[in-house]
Backbone bond lengths (Angstrom), bond angles and torsions (degrees), N, CA, C in turn:
res aa  C-N    CA-C-N  psi(-1)  N-CA   C-N-CA  omega(-1)  CA-C   N-CA-C  phi
1 M - - - 1.467 - - 1.511 108.90 -
2 C 1.318 115.03 146.42 1.461 121.70 -178.88 1.508 106.23 -79.58
3 K 1.370 110.43 146.61 1.575 121.08 172.04 1.540 106.84 -119.16
4 R 1.323 113.15 119.12 1.455 120.43 176.40 1.474 109.76 -143.32
5 D 1.336 112.05 154.62 1.458 120.76 -178.78 1.578 108.67 -64.99
6 L 1.342 116.24 137.60 1.426 117.75 179.71 1.529 109.76 -74.04
7 E 1.314 114.85 138.20 1.510 120.71 174.12 1.525 110.74 -89.43
8 G 1.244 119.27 170.10 1.419 124.03 -179.38 1.524 115.02 -67.76
9 K 1.340 118.63 -24.96 1.443 126.91 -180.00 1.481 110.50 -119.48
10 Y 1.318 114.83 140.55 1.484 123.55 177.85 1.493 108.60 -77.56
11 I 1.341 116.93 113.35 1.478 121.20 174.14 1.471 110.17 -122.29
12 P 1.358 122.47 99.34 1.380 125.98 -168.66 1.539 111.08 -60.15
13 Q 1.317 120.97 -37.32 1.422 124.33 -177.32 1.462 114.65 -58.88
14 N 1.297 115.64 -18.12 1.519 122.76 179.55 1.534 111.35 -65.64
15 F 1.313 118.24 -30.08 1.467 117.72 -175.24 1.461 116.83 -147.52
16 E 1.350 118.27 -7.33 1.492 121.43 -173.66 1.612 111.84 -73.86
17 D 1.242 114.31 -36.25 1.481 116.46 175.80 1.495 112.47 -64.25
18 E 1.341 118.34 -38.41 1.486 121.47 176.53 1.523 108.70 -67.90
19 L 1.346 120.69 -45.29 1.448 120.39 176.52 1.493 112.29 -60.73
20 Y 1.266 119.88 -42.54 1.491 117.92 -177.26 1.408 111.25 -69.89
21 K 1.314 123.49 -33.23 1.405 121.97 175.01 1.533 112.09 -67.05
22 E 1.247 117.57 -36.98 1.466 118.69 179.34 1.600 111.14 -69.61
23 W 1.333 113.61 -38.22 1.511 119.24 178.09 1.544 107.92 -64.53
24 E 1.371 119.55 -41.40 1.430 119.25 175.64 1.546 112.40 -64.71
25 E 1.274 117.38 -39.12 1.529 119.57 -176.23 1.560 107.76 -67.38
26 K 1.340 117.98 -34.47 1.421 122.23 -178.01 1.516 116.04 -85.09
27 G 1.375 113.10 -4.33 1.418 120.93 172.81 1.525 112.28 79.66
28 Y 1.301 120.36 28.18 1.463 122.72 -175.07 1.555 110.91 -68.94
29 F 1.282 115.10 -22.09 1.530 115.92 -173.99 1.537 109.03 -100.97
30 K 1.399 119.93 4.24 1.499 120.49 176.16 1.422 112.40 -93.00
31 P 1.363 113.82 135.58 1.557 116.96 177.35 1.580 109.46 -66.92
32 S 1.347 112.59 153.70 1.426 117.58 -172.05 1.556 107.18 -87.53
33 M 1.286 122.23 -25.45 1.459 125.01 178.69 1.520 112.67 51.78
34 D 1.244 116.96 41.58 1.497 122.98 179.00 1.565 106.59 -87.04
35 K 1.352 118.59 107.80 1.465 123.24 -172.55 1.625 108.20 -69.62
36 N 1.303 118.36 -14.55 1.469 119.53 179.77 1.520 113.96 -85.40
37 K 1.330 116.70 -13.04 1.524 122.95 174.99 1.473 109.87 -87.99
38 K 1.380 115.08 147.63 1.391 122.90 172.52 1.542 111.43 -71.66
39 P 1.298 120.87 128.20 1.506 117.58 179.22 1.542 111.00 -65.72
40 Y 1.247 120.30 159.64 1.457 123.56 167.85 1.504 108.95 -147.36
41 C 1.390 113.68 167.25 1.398 123.36 178.62 1.529 110.72 -140.33
42 I 1.249 116.98 133.31 1.472 119.81 173.25 1.558 107.15 -93.06
43 M 1.344 113.70 111.89 1.443 117.13 -168.54 1.590 110.00 -89.81
44 M 1.281 117.29 -28.08 1.473 123.34 -175.33 1.472 116.59 -107.05
45 P 1.246 121.93 137.02 1.450 119.38 179.10 1.568 109.24 -65.92
46 P 1.369 116.70 155.34 1.427 117.08 176.84 1.561 112.75 -73.81
47 P 1.300 121.38 164.53 1.397 119.79 -175.46 1.636 105.57 -66.43
48 N 1.271 107.92 158.29 1.505 116.86 -175.63 1.531 108.40 -84.35
49 V 1.324 121.44 128.39 1.419 122.46 -175.10 1.530 111.32 -69.21
50 T 1.316 121.99 -13.88 1.362 121.32 -177.10 1.597 109.79 -87.29
51 R 1.324 115.94 -5.24 1.463 123.58 179.64 1.447 113.09 69.92
52 K 1.259 118.21 16.97 1.517 123.12 176.52 1.479 104.45 -87.51
53 V 1.260 117.60 143.63 1.438 123.89 177.29 1.578 110.61 -79.79
54 T 1.317 111.56 125.96 1.475 117.21 -176.74 1.561 109.51 -112.46
55 Y 1.252 123.03 167.93 1.472 126.88 169.69 1.535 111.26 -52.11
56 G 1.281 115.61 -42.59 1.391 119.61 -179.22 1.528 112.91 -64.68
57 T 1.328 118.42 -38.10 1.437 124.61 175.63 1.497 110.61 -64.32
58 C 1.325 114.93 -44.28 1.462 119.23 -179.41 1.552 111.22 -68.06
59 F 1.346 116.69 -40.07 1.408 120.04 177.40 1.539 115.12 -64.06
60 R 1.345 115.91 -41.08 1.434 123.23 176.17 1.494 111.61 -58.77
61 W 1.350 112.99 -48.46 1.465 118.40 -179.77 1.491 110.37 -59.01
62 Y 1.352 117.77 -51.66 1.427 125.56 -179.95 1.503 114.20 -58.02
63 Y 1.429 116.52 -48.84 1.422 123.65 177.12 1.514 114.37 -58.28
64 T 1.353 117.03 -45.82 1.437 120.61 -178.88 1.505 112.20 -67.69
65 R 1.354 116.09 -29.70 1.555 118.29 178.16 1.498 107.63 -74.39
66 C 1.315 120.71 -36.55 1.459 120.14 -175.26 1.450 112.73 -72.87
67 I 1.356 118.32 -35.49 1.495 114.56 -176.57 1.484 113.64 -85.25
68 N 1.374 119.80 -7.58 1.441 123.49 178.49 1.516 112.54 -88.67
């Protein structure tokens, strides 16, 4: 991974393409397909970092209240 000084403004094009290429080369996006491990699924989207309420956030709140 590259090490650079941080600039005052976030400019994703400065480093995201390089990171994405490295992640693809290392196989981070490939499933492991290990038959000995129990499969799992993440059903709900993670919370939004902007703290804005999204449909996913509302659905997760509603869904967890209904099944409990």
